[in-house]
Structure formats: structure tokens, C-alpha cells
N, C-alpha and C positions, 0 to 999 in steps of 0.2 A: 555270503552271509546276509540273509534277508533283513536282519535287524539293524544293519549298519551299512548304508549304501556305499560309503567311501572307506570301507575297512582297509583296502589295499594301501591307500594313501596314508592312513593313520599308522598302519604297521610300519611302513617305510620311515615315517617321521620318528616313531618311537625307536626304531633300530638305529637311525642316524644319531639320535641323541645318546643312546646307550653306547654307541661306538666311540663317542668322545672320551670314554674312560681310558682308552689307550693313550690318548694325547695328554691326559691329565692324571696319569698314575705311572707307577714304575712297572706295571704289569706288561708282559709280552702278550702277543695276540692269543697264545695258547694258555694263558693264565687268567685273563680277565673274564672269560666266559662264565666261570662259576659264580663270582659275585653278582654278575648281571642276571644270571638265571636264578640266583637266590632271591633277588628283588622281584623278578617276574613271577617267581613262585609265590611270594608273599601277596603280590597284587592279584594273581589268579585265585589264590586261596580266599582272599577277601571278597572277590567278586562272587565266588560260589557260596561263601558264608552269607553274604547279604541276600542272595537269591532265594535262600531257604529259611532264613532266620524268622521272618514274620509268620510264615506258615507253622513253623515249629512252636513259636511262642503262643500262637493262637490255640494250639492243641495240648499245651502243657497241663498236667493235672493240678488241681488245687486242693489244699487241705487246710481247714480252719481259716479260710480266706486268704491263704498265702499260696502263691504259685511256686511250684518246684523250679529251682534254678536250672539253667541250661547245662547239658552235659555233652561230652564228646560223642556219646552213643546216639544222641538225638541227631547229630549231624552226619554220622556214619550211615545212618539209615537213609539219608538223602544224598549220598555220594558227595559229601563235602566234609571239611574239617572244622573243628571248633577252634576259635581264636580268642584268646584272652584280650582284654582291651588294649594292652600294650603291644600286642602283635597285629593289631588292625591297621591297615594301610593308612587310613585317614589320620590316625594318631601320629604316625611317623611323618606324614607329609606336613602336619601342622606344627611340628617342632620348630621353635625359633632358632635363629642362627647361633644363639649363645649356647644351645644344647649340643652335646656330643652325639651326633647322629650315628656314628659307627657303634658307639656303646649301646644306643637305643635299639639299633638293628640286631646287634648280638643278643641283647636281652629278649627281643621278640623271638628270635630263633630258638633260644634256650627255653622259652616258655612253651613253644610248640613241641620241642623235644621232650619236655617234662610230661606233656600230655600223651605223647605218642612214642611208645617204646621203640617202634620200628624205625624211627627217625633219629634216635639218639646217636650223636656223632656224625650224622649225615649232612645236615644243613651247613652251608658256609657261614663262618663266624669270624675267625681271625683275619680272613681275607679283606674285611672292610676296614681294618685298622690302617691299611696302607693308603686309603683314599682320602682326599681332601674333603673337609666338612662341607664346603660350598658346592663342590662337585656332586657329593651325595645328595644334597638338598635339591639341586637342579634335576638330578636323575629321578628322584622320588616324585617331584612335581610333574616331570615329563611323562612318567608312567601312570599318571592319574588324571588324564585330560577330562574335561567336562563332558564331552560327547560320549565317553565310555561309561559315565555314571547313570545315563538314562536308558541305556539299551537293555533289552531282554535277551535271553539265550546265552549260550556259552561263548560269548565273543572273546573273552580273555583266554579261553581255551584255545581258540584259533590263534591268538597272538602268541601264546606260549609255544604252540607248534611252529609258528612262523619263526620265532627266535631259535628254536632247535634247528630249523631248516637253514637259517642264515649261518649259524655256527658250523653246521655240517658243510655248507657251501664253502666256508672259509677254511675248512679243515682245522678249525681251532682246537680240536681235541680228537685224538685217536684217528686222524685221517678222515674224520667225518663218518666213520663206520658205525657210530653209535645211533644213527638215525635212518630209519626206513621211511620213504615217502608215504604220507598218510593215505593216499588213494590206493596204494598197493596193500597196505596193512588192512584197511577197511574192506577191500575186496576179499582178501583171505578170510577175515573174520566172518563175512556174510556168506561165504561159500561153505565153510565148515560148520557154521552156526553153533557156537559154544553156549548152549543154554544152561548147562549145569555141569559141575564136576571139576576135575583137575586140569588146569591149563598150564602147560610147561613150555618154556622157551629156553633152549640150551645155549642160545647166543643172544641174550635179551637186550643188549644195548641200552637205550634210554627207556625201555618198557612200553613202547608203542603198541605192541601186540596185546599186552594186558589191557591197556586203556580202550582199544577198539573192541576187544571182547566184552568189556564192561558196558560199552555203549550199545552193543548188540542186545544185551540183556535188558538194559534200560528201555530200549524201544519196545520190549515186550511188557513194559510197565512192571518190572520186577527189580528187586534190589540185588545188584551184582555181588555185593559183599556177602549175601546169604547164599548165592547160587554158585559162585566160582571160587576156587582156591588156586592161587598163583604161585608157581615155582619158577625160578630162573637161575641161569648160570651166566657169569660174565667174568672175563679175565682181568678187566681193568677196574681198579678200585674207585677211580674218579667217576667212571661211567655208572658204577653201581649206585653211587650217591645220586647221580642224575636220575636214574631209574626209580629209586625210592622216593625222590621228590615228585616225580611225575605221577607215581601211584598215589602218594599221599594227597596231592592237590585235588585228586578226583575222589577222595574219600576211600581209597583202596589200600590194602596191605598185601605184601607178598614176601615169600621167603626167597631172597636172592642171594646166592652164595658166590664167593670169589673162587673161580676154578678154571682150569684149562680143560674144556669139555673133551678134547681128544683123549686125555689120560685120566680124567677124574669124573666121578659120578656121585657126588656127596648126597644127593637127594634119594638115590637108590630107587628110581621110578621105572625101572625096566618092567615093561608090560603092565604098567599101572596108570598111565596118563589117559585121560579121556580125549584131550586135544593137545596136539603139538603144533606150535607156530614158531617160525624162525626166519631170519634173514642172515645166514651164516656167511663168513668170509669165503669168497670164491677162489677156486684153483690154488689152494694152499699146497705146497710141495715139500714141506719140511717136517712132516709128521713121522716120528720114529716108529718104524714098522714093528720092531721087537716089543715095544711097549704096548702095542694095541693088537697084535696078531691073535692073542687068545681072549680078547675082550668079548664077553657074552653079548655085547650090543652089535656084533658083526656076524649075524647069522648067515650071510652070503659070502663071507671071506673077504680077504683084502683085494682091492681093485688092481693092485700092481705095485711092485717094489723096484726101485732103481739100484744101481751098483753101490750107492752110499748107504743103503739100508733105509731109505726114506720112501714113504708112500708117494708114488708118482703124482697123484692128484687127490686132494682131500675131499672132493665133492661127494664121492660115494661113501666115504666114511660118515659124513654128515647124514646123507640120505638113509644109510643103514641104521644109524642111531635113531633118526626120527621114526622109522618104521618100528624099531625094537621097543621104543618107549610106549607105544600105543597098547592099550588093553584090547580085548577081543572085539570091542565095539568102537574103538577109537578112530578119530579122524585127524589128519595132519594137513597143514597148508604151509608151504614155505617157498621162499624165493631161491632160485638157483641159476647159475651161469647157463646161458643158452647152449654152450658147447657140451654140457653134460648130457643132454637128452639124446645126442647122437655119437657120443664118444666111443671109440673102439677099444680094442685090446681087453685088458682085465676089467675095465669099467663096463664094457659091453656085457661081459659075463655076469657081473653083479646085477646089471640092469635086467638081463634076461630072467635071472632067478627072482628078482623083485616082481617083475611083470607076471611071472608064472604063479605067484601067490594069489593073484587076482585083486590085490589091494590098490593098485594104481587106478585112480578114479577119473581125474580130470587133469588136463594139461592146458595151460593158457599162455600163449606167446605174447610178450610185451615188447614194444618197440624200444629203440634206444632213447636216451635223454630223459628217462624217468627218474634217474638218480642225480643227486647233487654233486657227487664226487667222482662219478664215472659215467661215461656216455654209452657203455655197451648195452645191447639188448639183454633181456633175461626171460626166464619162464617161471610161471607159478605152477608148482606141483601140488596135487592133492591126492592124499591116500585115504582109503576108507577100509578098515579091517572087517567091516560088516556090510559090504555091498550086497544089494539084492541079487537073487539068483540070476535074473535076466541080464544083469550087467556084469556078472562075475568075470567073463572073458572078453570084456569090452572096455575101451577107454574113450572118454569124450575129449576130442581135440578141438580147441578153440584158438583161432589165430586172431588176436586182438591188436595186431600191429597197426592196423588202419583205423583203430579207435583211439582217439586222443584229443586233447585240446592243448593249446599253447598257453603256458603260464608266463614264461618269459621267452626271449629269443632262444635260450639254451635249455629250458626246462619244460617238460610236458607232464600232464597228469590226466586223470579221468574227471569229467564233470560228474556231478551226482547222477544225472540221467544216463550217462554212458555206463557208469557202474551198474545202475539198475538194469540196463538193457543186457549187459553181459550176464548178470544174475538171472534174468528172465530165461536165458538159454538153459542155464543150470536147472531152473525150476521145471522146464519142460522135460529135460532129461530125467528128472526125478518124478515125473508124472504129476506135477503140481500145476495143473492147467488153470485152476482158479486164481492163483497168484499172478500168472501171466495175464489173464483177462482183466484182473483188477488193475494191473499196471496200465494196460491200454485204456481202460475206463478213466483212470486218474489223469492220464495225459490229456485226454479229450476234455475232461472237466476243467483241468488247469488251463487249457487253451481258451475255453470260453470265459473263464475267470479273468485271464490276462486281457482278452478282447474287451470285456466289460470295463477293465481298468483303464482302457484308452479314453473312456468318457468320464469315469469317476473312480478315484483311487484314494485310499486313506493311507498316509505315510506312517512311519514309525512313531511320530510324535502326535498322531491323531489328526493331523491336518488333511483336509480334503483337497485333492488336486484333480484337474480335468485335462490330461495331456493333449488330446486332439483338439478339443474346443479352445484350449489355451493357446495352442500354436496358431490356429485360425485367427484368433483375436489379436495375437502378437503381430501377425503379418498385416492385418487390417490397420493396427496402430502404426506400424512402420510406414505403410503406404499413406496414411493420413498425415504423418509427420512430414513427408517429403512432397505432398500434393501442392501446398502453396507455391513451391518453387516450380513445379510442373506447369502450373497455370500461367506462369510468366513466359514460358517458352513458346516459340512459333508452333503452328499446327503440324508442320512437317519438319521433323528433326531426325538425326541418326538414332534417337531413342524410340522412334515410332514403332519399329518392328519389335524391339525388346519389350516395350510397354504392352504392346498387343499380345505378345506371347505370355507375359507375366499375368495380365488380366485373364487371358484364356485359361492358363494353368491354375490360377486361383479359383476361377469359377468351377473348373472341372474337379479340382481337389475338394472344394466345399460340397459339391454334388456327390462325389464318391464317398466322402465321409458320412453323409446322410444315408447313402445306400448301404454302407458298411454297418451303420447303426441299426438299420431296419433288418438287414440279413442276420445280424447278431440276435436281435429280439426274436426272430423266427426260429433260430437254432436253439436259443434258450428255452423257448416254449416246447420245441420238439424233444429237447434233452430231458425234460421232466417225465417224459413217457419212455425214456430209453431203457431197453432191456440189456442185460449184461451177458447174453449168449454170444458166442463167437461170431455167428452170422450177423447178428444185430450190430455188434461193435464194428465189424468190418465195413458194414454199410455206413455207419456213422462216420468212420474215418474218411471214407470216400466222399461222403456228403460234405464234410467239413473242409475238404480240400479247397473248395471255392472261397471260403472265408479266409483260409490261410493264404491263398494267392492274392486276395484283395489286400490283406495286410502288407504283403511284400510290395505290391504295386503302390500302396500309399506311402511306403518308405521312400521309394524312388521319386514319387511326386513331391513329397515334402522337401527332399533334398534339392530337387530341381527348382521348386518354388523359392526357396531361400537363396539359391545361387543366382536366380534371375533378379531377385530384389537387390542383392549385393551388386550385381552388374549394373543395374540402374543407378544405384547410389554412386558407384565409382565413376560412371560416365558423367553424371551430374557434376561431380567434384573435379574430375580431370579435364573434361572437354568443355564444360559450360561454366566452370569457375563458380560453382554454387556457394562456396565458402565466402565469396565476396558479396553475396546477396543478403538483403535484410530478411528475405523470406526463407532463409536456410539457417537452421541452428545446428551447427556441427555437433555440439554436445548432446542435444536432444536426439539427433539422428543416430549418433553412436550408441546412445543408451537404448533406443528402440531396436537398433540392429542387434545389440548384444542380447536383449530380452527375447528377440525372435529366434536367435541362435540357440539360446538356452531352452526355449520352449520346443524348438525343433528337435534338439537332442533328447529331451524327455519323451516327446511323442514317438520318435523313431525307436528309442530303446524299448518302449512299451509295445509298439507294433511288432518289433522283432521277436518279442517273447511269444506272441500269438502263433506265428509260424513255427517257432522253435519247438513248442510243445506238440504241435500237430505233427511235425517231422519225426518226433520220437515215437508217437503212436504208429505212424506210417512205416517207420523203420521196422517195427516189430511185426505188423500185420502183413507187410510185403514179403518178409523173409519166412514167416511162419503162418501162412494164411489159414491153416486148419487148427491153429493153436496147439500143434503137436511138433515135437522135435523132428527135424528132417535135415538132410545134408544141404548146406548152403555153400556154394562155390566161394572159396576164399575166406570163409568165416568159420564153419563148424562141420564136423563129421564125427559120427559115432563109429569107431574103428574096432574090428574084432581082432583077437589075438593072432589069428592066422595071417592077416595082412601085416600086423606089426612084425611078426617073425620073418615074413618075406621081405621086409624093409630093414633087415639087420637089427631088429629089436629097437629101432629108433622111436623116440617119443617126441620128436619135433613136429608140432602141429602143421607147419607149413608144408611138410612132406606129404601130408594126406589131404588137406582141405583144398589144395589147388590155389590158383591166383584169383583174387577178387577182380571183377570187372571194374574198370575205371569209372569213377563217379565224378560228375561235375560239382565243384564246390561253389554253391551259390552264395556263400558268405565271403568268398575271396574278395578282398579289398585291394585293388591294384595300387592305390595311393599309399595305403598303409604298408604294403609290401615294399614299395620303394623307400619309404621312410625307414623301415627296418634294415634294408640293405645299406642305406646311407649311414645309419647308426653303427652297424657292424663294421663298415669300412672305417669310420672314425675311430672305433675301438681298436681295430687292427693297426691303424696308423700310429695311435698312441702307444700301443704295445711295442711296435717296431722302433719308435723313438727311444723308449725306455731300454729296450734290448741293446740298441746301438750305443747308448750312453754307458750301459753296464760293460759292454765289450771294450769301449774306449778306456774306462777306468781300469779294467783288468790289464789292458796293454800297458797303461801307465805304471801300474804296480809291478809289472814284470820288466819294466824298463825298455820296452820295445818302442 
């Protein structure tokens, strides 16, 4: 999140504070998530309210010198919700300790429900009566930190999603199945491109598919409330409340019904949906075959029935339903167990019939650890009932298992750029060469922008920083701070070689920074004349490689320079007892050393961005040099139906694209890897101790 540099730390702090509710309430872990999400909902709603309020007020019509009052329709047009004064978060935070905060929160929720019929009976209210007044006050203040009041963008939207993620990780409700990772939902939305019409999610969970569909429309500078109609099915009443809250906070409404999708179809959308999006439960084996065998949503028949009269695996029940809900031009995108794409028996027969319709469009393999509650790999399926003639008997296979970034030791996702790169393959498949070239152009332009930011950068609060010059100055200051002590030492010491290397590295670094600045100026001048043809952009990417390499080398030099300076300081203190000298100020040295380290971190982070964005452009042009779709070993292949038939009608991408050549990870940090291994070992040891204690208690209870 560009608007808030330390968003991850703030998210964790907010979560830890909210987590104290368990220790200060009578709620179990599966009960307290709703009151917490209710407050997060209020804070998120207030953030979106403030973001658009001034613009709305500036454009309100006037009559007879009076301005028309704000209405909820004004805010719906801006993907936000209207909040009466008593529902605004600042009001709740400012309540004195003598006020009944639970009552005030309940009244806030009731005022929102009064304005929004779709939320009536949805928002948590009675749950707050169980909470201590002081605990509620602390929680309200924690969710309203000063740093979040100054930022732009949908920062609290991210925090809202973070809390959903954390509760999913804790399995606080419904085994965590209510939440699909945002990066997967976003990828699905951007592949099927829901511009207008009916969006249906028959297993809607917390409504993430709807929110990402709306965001797609917003990026087209249109109002999703006018373009999209949302329908959802969900079996769990509490999850429906969560979904409606999630929709409302984004200024959206949807018709979400409580139903078991296997047996019920209350919306009657067979053949009517423009878009179907879903992450259904995988590998369900308790579906009653008699109840569904004549269902019109099963045009390919049942995938198989066991001796108990149950469908052996529900995956193809879901897949058949998704296909059937689409109208003649409809598109679907959904998450599915990776075993479904190559399953045999009755499932293979259903899959064959589905493939023979020509509607299977794209298959994307996703590696394990993308989900918070299960580690298994999965695949994204995409159906298109109106594929162009040239693709009718083909399926685009993408193996994205080698594309990921680590969020935590256990969780992976896609970076925004990784998602864009996958989408770029889809664009080429659809003949959208211009979008591909624009992405390459944007990466190069962003690289030059980040390189310029090494010398002058404006932060979120409007302050100007100069990362590289600031680091050079900080190193000079550090050396000046310790120079008086150097001058007291003999000409020949054990420091001589280190000092010589330090000075040489410093001089080289300064010279290379100047060379980098000059090369950047030359590239910026050349970029003004840059043409956006494929040939011209390929040449630009190749030309910019030198600048990218220099940025990587400067990172190594900066790290070495700081390490050498630290080595000199430690030698002075440990071998030459500098702390006992009047010419050495331990406090000033420590301060200068800290400042140099902070400056180094800022400079290194900025320099890494330079090469990062070049690598994205190079990734695309290296794999698709003609800006046309082609087979890339281990990544993508356009497969015709004859080859699919020869492979037992399998839709597993890895079966067709081959194995990707091993690439060297230049970002691999050996020290960081060791730290992660050490942390994992500590966690495993802690778990082992807890398990041993649990076993001991069980033995005691059993009298053994």
C-alpha cells in the first residue's frame, strides 16, 4: 500500500489490540469475531465516508441560498455509505468513560440499518452488551490511530481484509471457509472482466468476489452500483451477515439468500448470469444423489454415486452448476481442488462433456499455501460460453505455481505485478497486444521513476527525501564522528587495512552514484522520444538493463560500506578501548551509526525498486518477444482438444506446459533464510512442549 509505508506493522498492532477481547470478555474465539468485525466495519465505513464527503458537499445543488442536505444516494454513487453523526467513528471514540459505549454502538448500528434496508438485522448489536465499557473504549481508540487519519486511498479496506484473513487463519468461524485470499479473487475478477450485468456467487462466503468485481468496474471510472447486480447463496446465516457488511461498507448491495446450493436455487438464475464467480468447498462427498439427479443444473449428469446413495465427490456438481448458470455469453471463474482437473471415473466423463462444449477457456495452476486454512494447491477454472471461433477447440493452460511471493512463512500470494504478468498472458491469448505493450511501457516508466526517487522523493506527507545522497551524507557524518579518535592512533594499526578498504569503498560508491545519476539523466532524455511499438520497447528494456544492473550493484556496495564502517567502530571499541577516550562519544557514535543504518535501508529499498520494475518488463519481453502468445516451457501452452483427449481429458496445466527451467533467485537472502529457519524451529519446539504438556495432562486424567 503506497499510501502507508508501515501498513503491515499497523495491521498487526490493531489485530493484537482487538484480540484482547477474548481475554476481557466471556466470548469464545468463535464468538468474538462478529463484534470486532462490526467495529472494523464502522471504522472502514467512516474512512470511506470521509474520503468522498468533501467532494459530494462541493457539488450539492443549492436553492434559495440553501444547500440540499446529504443523502445516502450521494454516497452510493461514490461507493460509500452515508453515516449519521451518531454513527461516525470519531463520535464514538470521543465518548467519555461515563457514557455507555455499548449502547452508543448499538444506536450507531441501528441508524445505519434504518438508512439501509439491506442491512436490517445484519449488523452486530446485542453482542456489545457483554463487553466491558473500558475495553470497548480502548478498542475504539486503538482502531482510530492518528497515522490512519492522514492517509489517502482505501487503507482501511486493506485492514478490513486483513482482519477477515486473520479470522480465517484462526478458523474463528465456519472453519475459515468464508474467506478466499484477495489475490486469487482479484485475479479471477480481472480475467473474466465483469463490466456489467448479473454477478452470481453460489458459495459467496464473505462476499469477496462481489467486492473485487466492483473494484474492476471502478478502475474503468464507472459506478459498480449502476453496472453490476449481485446475487449470492450461502448456507451459514452468520457468514451472510459478514457478506452483507462487506458489501455495504463498499457502498454496494446484493441479494444474498440462505440456501444449500446443492439442493436449492432460490434466485432461479439458470442460464441467466453474465458472470459466475465462486470458491466452493472442495471434495464434498455427502451430497444426496436422489435429491440432485434430476436437477436441470446438471446437463452432463452425475459424476458418480457410491453405495450409500451419495455423490462420490461434489466438485463436478459445482462445476456443472457454474456452467449452467451462465447465459449464452456468460463467463465464469472459480477456484477448484487441483485433483478435479485430472479426476477419473464418472468425473472424467463429466469433464469430457464439458470440454466438448467448447466453454472451457483458461486453466491456471496455483501452488500450495495460498489459503489460510488449507495448504493444498488449487486451480482456477475459467469458462466462456461465447469463446471466439479460433479458440473454440482450445484451452489456454497456465502453470503459475512458480509465480508467488511470501507473505509469511506459511502464506503466499501474488504481488500486484505478478498478477498483472499473468493477466498479460491472457491479454495476448485474446489478441489484446496493446494492453501487453502498455504494461511493458509502464514497467519501464516506473523503473525510471523509482530511479529518480533515489535522488529526490516526496513521501506521503509531502516531505522531500533524498535516499542516496542522504546515505552518502550519513556515512560521511559517521566517519567525521569517529575521526577524532582515529587521529590519536598510531599510523600502523590493525585498523589500517579496514580503513583503507572503507575509504576506497566510499570513494567508489560516491563515484558510482554520480555515474548512476548521469546514466539516469541520459535514459530519461531518451525516454521522452520512446515509441511504444514492440521492437522499440524491447530495445528499451535491453538498454535499461545496464541501469538495473547498476542499481543492484549499488545495493551491494551500500551494504558493504555500512558493514565496513560498523567493523571499524567495533574494532575501536573492543581492541582500542575507544569508550575510555575523551575523543570518543559513545552516544554520538551510536546515534550516527543508527542514522547511517536507517539511511542505508531507505536507499537500498529504493534501489531495489529500480531493478524490480525492470525485471517485470524483462520477464514479459523475454517470454513473449514478439508480443504474441507462444508456448513457454513450464509456463503456458495453448492446447487443442485433440491433445486434451489424448491425455484422458485432463485439464491439469502442468501436464501440458512441461517443467520450467530453474532460475536463479537473485533476491535470495541467505541470512534471512537462516532467520526464518531458526524462527520455525522455535515455533516447532514451542508446539512440541505444548503437545507434551497436553499428553501429560491426559495421562493424569486417565490415572496412568
